[in-house]
C-alpha positions in Angstrom: -65.9 -65.2 138.5 -65.5 -68.4 140.0 -62.8 -68.7 142.9 -61.4 -71.4 144.9 -59.8 -70.5 147.8 -57.6 -73.7 149.7 -56.9 -72.8 153.1 -54.9 -75.6 155.8 -54.4 -72.8 158.6 -58.4 -72.7 159.2 -57.3 -70.3 162.5 -56.8 -67.0 163.8 -55.3 -64.2 161.4 -55.8 -66.3 158.4 -59.6 -67.5 159.1 -60.6 -64.2 159.7 -58.7 -62.6 156.8 -60.1 -65.5 154.2 -64.2 -65.2 155.6 -63.9 -61.5 155.9 -62.5 -61.6 152.0 -65.2 -64.9 151.2 -67.8 -63.1 152.4 -66.9 -59.5 150.3 -66.1 -61.5 147.4 -70.0 -63.0 147.2 -71.2 -60.1 147.9 -70.2 -58.9 144.9 -72.0 -61.2 143.1 -68.8 -64.0 142.4 -69.4 -67.3 142.6 -67.3 -68.8 145.9 -65.6 -72.5 146.7 -63.3 -73.6 149.8 -61.1 -76.1 150.5 -60.2 -76.3 154.1 -58.2 -79.1 156.8 -60.6 -79.6 159.7 -57.1 -80.5 161.8 -57.1 -77.1 162.3 -60.2 -75.2 162.1 -60.6 -73.0 165.2 -64.0 -72.1 166.4 -64.0 -69.0 164.5 -63.5 -70.6 161.2 -65.9 -73.2 162.2 -68.7 -70.5 163.0 -67.6 -68.3 159.7 -68.4 -71.9 157.5 -71.6 -72.2 158.8 -73.1 -69.0 158.1 -71.0 -69.1 155.0 -72.1 -72.6 153.9 -75.8 -71.2 154.3 -75.5 -68.7 152.1 -74.5 -71.0 149.3 -70.9 -71.2 149.7 -69.5 -74.6 149.2 -66.8 -75.7 151.8 -65.2 -79.0 150.9 -63.0 -80.6 153.7 -59.5 -82.3 153.2 -57.3 -83.4 155.4 -54.0 -81.8 155.6 -50.8 -81.7 157.8 -49.2 -78.7 159.4 -45.6 -79.8 158.2 -44.6 -80.8 154.6 -43.6 -84.4 153.1 -45.1 -86.8 150.8 -48.2 -87.1 152.7 -49.1 -83.7 151.0 -49.8 -85.5 147.8 -52.8 -87.2 148.9 -54.4 -83.6 149.7 -53.1 -81.8 146.7 -54.8 -85.2 144.1 -57.5 -85.2 146.4 -57.8 -81.1 145.6 -57.4 -81.8 141.6 -60.1 -84.4 142.0 -62.8 -81.1 143.7 -61.5 -78.7 140.7 -62.0 -81.5 138.0 -65.6 -82.3 139.4 -66.4 -78.6 140.7 -64.7 -76.4 138.1 -64.2 -74.1 135.8 -62.5 -72.1 138.3 -61.0 -69.2 137.5 -59.2 -68.3 139.9 -57.5 -70.4 142.9 -56.4 -68.3 145.6 -54.2 -70.3 148.4 -53.4 -69.4 151.8 -50.3 -69.9 154.2 -47.9 -72.0 153.5 -49.3 -75.2 153.0 -52.4 -74.1 151.9 -50.8 -72.6 149.1 -48.6 -75.2 148.1 -51.5 -77.3 147.8 -53.5 -74.5 145.7 -50.1 -74.2 143.0 -50.1 -77.6 142.8 -53.3 -78.8 142.4 -53.8 -75.6 140.1 -51.2 -77.0 137.4 -52.8 -77.4 133.5 -56.3 -76.7 135.7 -56.4 -73.3 133.5 -57.1 -71.3 136.6 -55.3 -67.9 137.5 -53.3 -69.0 140.8 -52.9 -66.8 143.6 -50.9 -67.3 147.2 -50.9 -65.5 149.8 -48.9 -66.3 152.7 -50.0 -64.8 155.6 -46.1 -64.0 157.4 -44.3 -66.1 155.0 -42.1 -68.6 157.1 -38.7 -66.9 155.5 -39.4 -64.0 157.4 -38.4 -65.3 160.6 -35.3 -64.4 162.4 -34.5 -67.2 164.4 -35.1 -69.4 161.5 -32.2 -72.2 161.4 -29.6 -71.9 158.4 -30.7 -75.2 156.3 -34.4 -74.5 157.0 -34.0 -71.0 155.7 -32.5 -72.4 152.4 -34.8 -75.1 151.9 -37.5 -72.9 152.4 -36.2 -70.1 150.1 -35.6 -72.8 147.3 -39.2 -74.1 148.0 -41.0 -70.9 147.6 -38.8 -69.9 144.6 -39.6 -73.3 142.7 -43.6 -73.1 143.5 -43.1 -69.4 142.5 -42.9 -70.6 138.9 -46.7 -72.4 139.5 -48.1 -69.0 140.5 -49.0 -65.7 139.1 -49.9 -63.5 141.4 -48.8 -63.0 145.3 -50.3 -61.3 147.7 -48.6 -59.3 150.6 -50.4 -58.8 153.3 -48.4 -55.4 154.3 -45.7 -53.8 152.3 -43.2 -55.4 154.2 -44.4 -59.0 153.6 -44.7 -57.8 149.7 -40.2 -56.4 150.0 -39.3 -59.4 151.8 -40.4 -61.6 149.3 -38.7 -59.6 146.2 -35.8 -60.3 148.2 -36.5 -63.7 148.0 -36.1 -63.1 144.3 -39.7 -63.4 143.4 -40.4 -61.3 140.1 -41.8 -57.8 141.2 -44.1 -58.4 138.8 -45.8 -61.4 140.0 -46.4 -59.6 144.2 -49.2 -57.4 145.1 -50.6 -55.9 148.6 -53.6 -56.2 149.7 -53.6 -55.2 153.2 -55.2 -56.4 156.3 -58.2 -54.6 157.2 -60.6 -54.6 159.8 -64.1 -52.6 160.6 -64.3 -50.2 163.7 -65.0 -53.2 166.1 -68.3 -53.1 168.6 -67.5 -53.2 171.9 -70.6 -54.9 173.6 -68.7 -55.0 177.5 -68.4 -52.0 179.5 -64.3 -51.4 181.2 -65.9 -52.3 184.4 -67.6 -55.1 184.2 -64.1 -56.8 182.1 -62.3 -56.2 184.9 -64.5 -57.2 187.6 -64.3 -60.8 185.4 -60.7 -60.5 185.7 -60.8 -59.5 189.2 -58.6 -55.5 188.3 -59.0 -53.1 190.3 -59.4 -49.3 189.1 -55.6 -48.6 189.5 -54.3 -51.5 188.2 -52.3 -51.8 184.8 -53.9 -54.1 182.5 -51.4 -55.4 179.7 -52.8 -57.8 177.1 -50.9 -60.2 174.9 -53.4 -61.5 172.3 -52.2 -64.6 170.3 -50.4 -68.1 169.7 -48.1 -68.8 172.4 -45.3 -70.4 170.2 -42.6 -68.6 168.9 -43.9 -66.6 165.9 -45.6 -64.3 168.5 -42.1 -64.6 171.2 -44.1 -65.7 174.4 -41.1 -66.3 175.8 -40.3 -63.3 175.3 -43.7 -61.1 176.8 -43.0 -63.2 179.9 -40.0 -61.9 181.3 -40.6 -58.7 179.6 -44.0 -58.8 182.2 -41.8 -59.5 185.1 -39.2 -57.3 184.5 -42.2 -54.3 184.7 -43.8 -56.2 187.1 -41.0 -55.5 189.2 -40.9 -52.2 188.8 -44.9 -51.2 189.0 -46.1 -54.2 191.4 -50.0 -53.1 189.9 -49.7 -54.2 186.8 -51.3 -57.1 185.4 -50.9 -59.3 181.9 -53.7 -61.0 180.7 -53.4 -63.7 177.9 -55.1 -64.9 175.4 -54.5 -67.5 173.2 -52.8 -71.2 173.2 -50.3 -72.9 171.8 -47.8 -75.6 171.7 -45.3 -73.3 174.0 -48.4 -72.7 176.6 -46.7 -74.8 179.4 -43.1 -74.0 179.0 -44.6 -70.3 179.1 -46.1 -71.0 182.3 -43.1 -72.6 183.6 -41.6 -69.6 183.3 -43.7 -67.2 184.7 -43.5 -69.2 188.2 -39.3 -69.7 187.8 -39.5 -65.7 187.4 -42.1 -65.4 190.3 -45.0 -63.1 188.3 -47.3 -66.2 187.1 -49.8 -64.7 190.2 -49.9 -61.2 188.3 -50.9 -62.9 184.8 -54.7 -64.0 183.8 -54.1 -66.8 181.2 -57.4 -66.9 179.5 -56.4 -69.8 176.6 -58.1 -68.9 172.9 -61.2 -67.0 173.2 -62.6 -64.2 171.3 -60.6 -61.1 172.0 -63.1 -58.7 170.9 -64.8 -59.4 174.7 -62.2 -58.0 176.6 -60.3 -55.3 175.2 -62.4 -52.5 176.7 -60.6 -54.0 179.9 -56.8 -53.9 178.4 -55.0 -50.5 179.1 -52.7 -51.2 176.1 -52.0 -53.9 174.3 -48.0 -56.0 173.9 -46.8 -57.4 170.2 -43.2 -58.6 170.8 -43.9 -61.0 167.8 -40.7 -62.0 166.0 -42.7 -61.6 162.3 -45.8 -60.7 161.7 -48.0 -60.0 158.2 -50.1 -57.6 159.6 -51.6 -58.3 162.9 -55.5 -58.4 163.1 -55.2 -57.9 167.0 -52.6 -54.6 166.2 -55.8 -53.2 163.8 -58.3 -54.4 166.6 -57.1 -52.7 169.5 -55.8 -49.3 167.9 -59.3 -49.5 166.3 -61.2 -49.5 169.8 -58.2 -46.6 171.2 -55.3 -48.8 172.6 -52.0 -48.5 173.0 -50.4 -50.9 171.1 -46.2 -52.1 172.3 -45.1 -53.9 169.1 -41.5 -55.1 167.5 -40.5 -53.4 163.9 -41.4 -56.0 161.8 -43.0 -56.6 158.8 -46.6 -54.9 159.0 -46.0 -52.8 162.3 -44.9 -49.2 160.7 -48.1 -50.2 158.3 -50.6 -49.8 161.3 -48.0 -47.9 164.0 -46.4 -44.4 164.2 -43.8 -44.5 166.8 -45.2 -42.1 169.7 -48.6 -41.3 167.9 -50.7 -44.2 168.6 -47.7 -46.9 170.3 -44.0 -47.7 170.0 -42.4 -49.6 168.1 -39.0 -51.8 169.7 -36.4 -51.9 166.8 -34.4 -55.5 168.1 -36.8 -57.9 167.9 -36.4 -60.7 170.1 -34.7 -58.2 172.9 -36.4 -58.6 176.2 -34.8 -55.5 178.0 -36.0 -53.6 175.3 -39.5 -54.4 174.8 -39.4 -53.9 178.8 -38.3 -50.5 178.8 -41.5 -49.3 176.3 -44.0 -51.3 178.4 -42.2 -49.1 181.5 -42.5 -45.9 179.1 -46.4 -46.1 179.1 -47.1 -48.3 181.8 -45.6 -45.7 184.4 -46.9 -42.7 183.0 -50.6 -42.3 182.4 -50.4 -39.4 180.6 -48.1 -40.6 177.8 -50.6 -43.6 178.6 -53.8 -41.2 177.2 -51.8 -39.9 174.4 -51.0 -42.9 172.9 -54.8 -44.0 173.1 -56.4 -40.6 171.9 -54.1 -40.9 168.9 -55.3 -44.7 168.1 -58.6 -45.1 166.7 -58.2 -42.1 164.3 -55.9 -44.9 162.1 -59.0 -47.1 161.3 -62.1 -46.1 159.0 -65.5 -47.4 158.2 -64.7 -49.3 154.9 -61.9 -50.5 155.3 -62.6 -54.5 154.7 -64.4 -53.3 151.4 -61.0 -51.8 150.5 -59.9 -54.7 150.8 -62.3 -56.9 149.4 -62.1 -54.6 146.1 -58.1 -54.3 146.3 -57.9 -58.5 146.2 -60.6 -58.4 142.9 -58.2 -56.1 141.5 -55.9 -58.4 141.1 -57.8 -61.6 140.1 -58.9 -59.2 137.3 -55.8 -57.8 136.5 -55.0 -61.3 134.8 -51.2 -63.4 135.3 -48.6 -61.9 134.8 -45.4 -62.9 132.9 -41.6 -63.6 134.3 
């Protein structure tokens, strides 16, 4: 097959997913091209793009803005010109909301099968204002008419797509997947870098500092844990639009001195120094950091959003907090693990057993099966 991927948000989990998918699809013998936006390209995607370009994948940059608007006409037309010049394509697959929109508009009349993966579709956000929810819902429903298959990365996201009125025949679930990570840094080395003593319990937070990942819930929840367990520390890996607000919140709550703000970097080099991972997300597709933490034997405290129950069994490899955005409930779950070494050890033993070798291969095979399945009829 000749497959074109389109992505605007070439960063974090979307970048990770797409790079793994491209490598697997190319290894299976298919020709791959990628339209991406350099505006939100992170270091992980850039390094992967350079590696895959050397292996024969064609990457073409088209600047795209994150927010929707009339300016989206220019990248859509540029994508259509690329398709006319480099096609025909058997599959055009858009990733995340803007990439999905551009892919579907550019794919009109191309003859290609059009596929869309939202990666935590925006209507999953419980805090979305009512007017925006109506507009986004209407937009997704309208664009679904230009889509042959919508791919959810978790069972919960698949159910949500159906609740939007998307025909179930158009929905497939191909869950995010990783290979068991190789931990290259010893616990003592990481904790020495972070200034942690052996008796301190390190809570890791990995994700964008914004409403989606709920850093504004994480900071006050940690402050409450710290008040009862002074030997607790929070390690924050990530950056985003709410960075300064999060710093101010930590200073106001008096817990900033117990937080290490590491910025955006490769989190795999730090997991060995953590004792648990915290994910107070307001919504998710299926979190890569949750999969990674489990694979290296870290207990996870996560909110009950899409994807969580695909990776966590409450009380077996982590704790699930049912009330999204509830600082008290999230702090209580953290305290259960922080204050009880026996529970921490039990959950850690249950964590690593959830991820096995070959999972990325199954993800790629699942996506190729979607492409081979052909179009659906409404």
